[in-house]
N, C-alpha and C positions, 0 to 999 in steps of 0.2 A: 110368642108369635113369630113366624118365619118371614123374613124380609129378603127378597132376592137381591143379589149384588147389583143388578141393574137399577132397581128401585132405590137402593141405598145411595148409589152414585148420583142418581138423578136428584135425590133430596138434598145432597150436599151442594150440587150445582145450583139448585134453586135458592139455597140459603146464602150463596156468595153475593157480595155487592156487585152491582153493575160496573163493568170496566169501561174506562175511557177509550175512545177510538178516534181515529183521524177523519177529518172531513174537509174537502176542498170545495169552496163556493166559486163556481165559474163566473158568476156575475160580479161578485166583489173581488175576485182574484185573490182570495185570502185562504190560508190554510188554518184550520181550527182544530183544537182539541174538543171533543164532544162527549157529553154525558147524557144518557137517556134515563129519565126518572121512571119510577113505577106508575106515575100519573101520565105517562106517555108525553112528557114535555122534554124537548131537546134544548140543552144549554150548551153553547159553543163559545169558546174563548180564543181570540187571536191577539198576538202581541208583536212588537217590533223585534227584529233579530238582535241578539246580544245587548238587550236593553238593561239599563240600570235605573231603578226607581228614583224619582217618579217618571213614569212613561205612560203614554196613552194606551188604552186597551179597547178592543172591539168585542162586543157581546152580541151573539145571535141567539134569539129564543124562538122556537117553533112550538106552538101549543094548539091543542084541539079547541074548537070554538066554545066548548063547554067550560073552558078555563076563564074565570072572571078576571083574575090577575095572576101574574107569575112574578116572583121575587128572587133575586140572586144576591147572596151575601159574599162579598169579596174577601172577607176574613174568616169564613167558615162558621159563622154563628150570627145570631140576630143582633147582638149588642156590640157597640164599640168598633164598628167598621162600616164602610159605605154599603148601602143597599140600593140596588138598581131594580126598580119595579116597572113592569110593562103590562099593558092591557090593550085589548082591541078597542078601536074607536071608529065605528063605521067600516069603511074599506081600508082604513089605516090603523095606526097604533099611537098610543101615548106613552111616553117614558117619564118616570118620576124618580128623582134622586132623593133618597131618604137616609136617615140615621137615627139611632136611639141608644140611650144608655141604660134603659130599664125595660122590663117586659111590658111595654105599652105601645100605643099606636106610634109608629115612626114618624118623625117630623121631617120637613124639608131640609135637605143638606146642601148648604151653599158652597161647601168645599169640593163637591164633585159635580162637574158640569156634563150633562148628557146631550148628545146630538143624535136625532133620528136620521139614519142614512137611507140611501136609495135601496129599493128592494123590500122595504117594510110594507106589508100588505095583508089583506084578509080575504078569504073566500068562504065557500059554504061549509068547509070542514075544518080549516086551520087558519091561524094567523101567525105572521112572522114579523119579528122586530129585529132590525139591524141597528145597533146602538154603538156610538163612540162615547167612551167615558174618559174625561180628563179629570183626574183626581181620585181614581179608583185603585191605583197601584200603590199608593202610599197614604197613610193617615195617622192621626195621633190617638193614642189610647192613654188618657191622662197626660203625663209628661214624657211618654215613651213613643217614639216614632216606629210604626209598623209598616213593612213594605213587602210587596211580592218579590220573590226571587225568580228571575227569568230562567235560571238554571235548575230550578227545583223539579225533581221527578214526581213529587207528591204534594203539590200545593193544595191546602184544604179550602173547600168552598161549601156553601150551603144553599138550599133552595126552599121555597115555600110557594103555595098556591091556594087560591080560593075559588070555589065555583060561583061565588057572588061577585058581580062586577062593581067597581067603585060607583059612588053616587052620581058623579059627573065624569063620564069617560073622556071628555074633551079637555078636562082640567088636570094638570099634573099635581096640583095641590089638593085634589079631591079626597074626601073621607073614603076609606075603604074598610071592608069587613075582615075580621080575623081569619087567618089561614085555617084550612081544614086538612091540609097535608103538608109535610115538610120532609127534608132529608139532607144527607151530608155525603160528600164525595171528594175525591182527590183528582187533580189533573196534572199531567206531565207537561209543564210549561216549555220544556225544551222542544217539544213537538208542536208547540203553538206559535213558534217564531216565524216571522216573515221578513225577508230582505226588502220587499217592496211595500211594506206596511204603510208608510207615509203617503206614497203616491196612490195606493189603492184607496185609502181613506179620503184623500183629497178628491179623487174621481167620484167616489160615492157621495160626497157632500155636494159636489157640483151637479151631479145627476139628480139629486134630491131637489135642489133649488130650481132646476129646469122644469121639474114636474109639479111644482107648487102653483 
């Protein structure tokens, strides 16, 4: 069967994994590295400049309203690393810090603290979660300390989602259903660094408190 050069090149491009890109959030005043999944979910990561773990990280998730929940794995897999889960809750969002050592329902993770920041919202088509995580850049795997490298060009991350929402969307500890899609990707953390990270996060926390 004859395949044109154009179709052949197009098939190769379609087979390539999605590439990370740059995104600047004018409201948060933070520069993010961004990955768009095949489920049309955007995962964005921002970190302090020249950071050495442990350091705080900012995660932004933008998802279609058909997304019941979205999960982000800081170590590139389901097990043995912090999991940040977010979902829509009315006109806002709920964030849940989880972890698991086996392929089972992740439990609450007391070692990673999540704070919902200003700008987290939902409308008729999408919801957006702006999350500060303290404890997501460094964790223990057995007796070994694992940490993000702020100078890494290809830090591995993973994601998952489900079309089914958690049983109680207002409760971070709620039971949730198994994922129906998942994937893996790398981000260049050198391009996710922000000189103004601490001040930007402080402003976003203050703005959030004013609007509660």
